[in-house]
Each structure stands twice: as C-alpha cells, then as structure tokens.
C-alpha positions in Angstrom: -34.1 123.0 43.7 -33.5 124.3 47.2 -36.3 123.8 49.7 -37.8 126.9 51.3 -36.6 127.1 54.9 -39.3 126.4 57.4 -39.4 128.9 60.3 -42.7 128.1 62.0 -42.8 124.7 63.7 -44.6 122.0 61.7 -47.7 120.8 63.7 -47.9 117.0 63.6 -50.7 115.0 65.1 -49.8 111.4 65.9 -52.9 109.1 66.4 -51.5 106.0 68.0 -52.6 103.8 70.9 -49.3 101.8 71.2 -47.2 103.4 73.9 -43.8 102.1 72.7 -44.6 103.4 69.2 -45.6 106.8 70.6 -42.2 107.0 72.5 -40.2 106.0 69.5 -42.0 108.6 67.4 -41.4 111.3 70.0 -37.7 110.4 70.2 -37.4 110.4 66.4 -38.9 113.9 66.1 -37.0 115.3 69.0 -33.8 115.2 66.9 -35.5 116.5 63.8 -33.7 119.2 61.8 -37.0 120.9 61.1 -38.8 122.6 64.1 -41.9 120.6 64.9 -44.5 120.1 67.6 -45.8 116.6 68.0 -49.3 116.2 69.5 -50.5 112.7 70.5 -54.0 111.3 70.7 -54.5 107.7 71.8 -57.6 106.7 69.7 -59.8 107.8 66.9 -62.4 109.4 69.1 -59.8 111.6 70.8 -58.3 112.4 67.4 -61.6 113.9 66.1 -62.0 115.8 69.4 -58.5 117.3 68.9 -59.1 118.2 65.2 -62.4 119.9 66.1 -61.0 121.6 69.2 -63.5 120.0 71.5 -63.2 119.6 75.3 -59.7 119.3 76.6 -58.5 120.0 73.1 -60.0 123.5 72.9 -57.5 125.7 71.2 -55.5 122.8 69.8 -53.6 123.9 66.7 -54.6 122.6 63.2 -52.1 120.0 62.3 -50.1 120.4 59.1 -49.9 116.6 58.8 -51.5 113.6 60.6 -49.7 110.3 61.2 -52.3 107.7 62.0 -52.4 104.0 63.0 -55.2 101.8 61.6 -55.9 99.5 64.4 -57.1 101.5 67.4 -59.8 101.2 70.0 -63.2 103.0 69.9 -62.7 104.2 66.3 -60.3 102.8 63.7 -57.8 104.8 61.7 -59.8 104.1 58.6 -63.0 105.4 60.2 -61.2 108.6 61.3 -59.6 109.0 57.8 -63.1 108.7 56.2 -64.4 111.3 58.7 -61.6 113.7 58.1 -61.9 113.5 54.3 -65.7 114.1 54.5 -65.3 117.2 56.6 -64.7 120.4 54.4 -62.7 122.0 57.3 -60.3 119.1 57.7 -60.1 117.3 54.3 -57.1 119.3 53.1 -54.9 118.0 56.0 -52.5 115.3 54.6 -53.0 112.0 56.5 -50.3 109.3 56.4 -51.2 105.9 57.6 -48.5 104.5 59.9 -49.3 101.0 60.8 -48.0 97.4 61.2 -50.6 96.1 58.8 -49.2 95.0 55.4 -52.7 93.8 54.3 -53.5 94.8 50.7 -57.1 95.4 51.8 -55.9 98.0 54.4 -53.6 99.7 51.8 -56.4 99.9 49.3 -59.0 101.1 51.8 -56.6 103.8 53.0 -56.0 105.2 49.5 -59.7 104.8 48.6 -60.4 107.1 51.6 -57.8 109.6 50.3 -54.8 108.9 52.5 -51.7 110.8 51.4 -49.5 107.9 52.1 -49.2 104.4 53.7 -46.1 103.5 55.7 -45.7 100.0 57.3 -44.0 100.5 60.7 -40.5 98.9 60.5 -39.5 96.4 63.1 -36.7 97.4 65.4 -35.7 100.7 67.0 -33.1 101.7 64.4 -35.3 100.8 61.5 -38.2 102.8 63.0 -36.0 105.8 63.6 -34.8 105.5 60.0 -38.3 105.5 58.7 -39.2 108.6 60.8 -36.1 110.4 59.5 -37.2 109.6 55.9 -40.6 110.9 56.8 -39.0 114.1 58.1 -36.8 114.5 55.1 -39.7 114.4 52.7 -42.7 115.8 54.5 -41.0 118.4 56.6 -38.4 119.6 54.1 -39.9 119.4 50.6 -43.7 119.3 51.0 -45.7 122.6 51.2 -48.7 122.2 53.4 -52.1 123.9 53.0 -52.5 127.1 54.9 -53.7 126.5 58.5 -56.5 129.1 58.3 -60.0 128.4 57.2 
C-alpha cells in the first residue's frame, strides 16, 4: 500500500516546557521529509489558549496532532489531555504523550484519558532524533488525520 502524498503541511503542536527538548524536536522536524509546521507552547494553560485561539493565539491553526509532555507547570499534560478529550471541538485531535515518565500509572492515566500514544523520551541526542524520525514515518506518512474544519 502506497501512502497518499501529503501536500499541505502537517500542523503539529508541541506542548513542552523543557527548552532542550523543544530545540531537539524543532531540529528533528526541520529535516522531515513531510512538510510540517511545528508550533510550541510551554505549558498546559498556554496549550489550551492555543487550541481555543485565545489572546496571542488568535488565528492559530488547528493542529493535526499534538505532542505533549506530562510534567509541566500550571497545568499538567494529563489535565490538558482530559480537557481536550472533553471538548467536542477538540477531541478528535490525536494526542501523543511524549515524556520522560516511565511510570505505569502515567501510561495508564494517559490511555484512560484517550491518548493516541505514549512515547518515553529517549536519552541522548541521536536516540531522540531517531524517535522523532519514527514518529514522522508513522504519523506523518501513513496516518490520515481528521479534517481541520468543524
């Protein structure tokens, strides 16, 4: 089966408070074979403002997929995930948890809140880049996203 070529850039929202991880992710997606636009919010409160197009995020695009850390200030990734999946306008957006936590409780809690996936951040630059390339190969090549419109 040949994947359908993607012509419009994939809109990715990265919700991450750790600056080195933000920079690694930006670098990984810079070299992506699939056109994409990576948007970054630094905590859960800002992520919800982005998703709802509020304040400085007025006119922000609807993401095709969200990559989200669990441990963040102001509002955790699990709280944001629960809020997204409770909102009829946002619940169809796939959310992949991207975190350092290997705790079974976090994995279970993420899937109970309807995460589309759970990825433990690999240690080391090359390993992290490899994980992001694998994410790209699957999510940006073979997955069909829900339409962006209402």
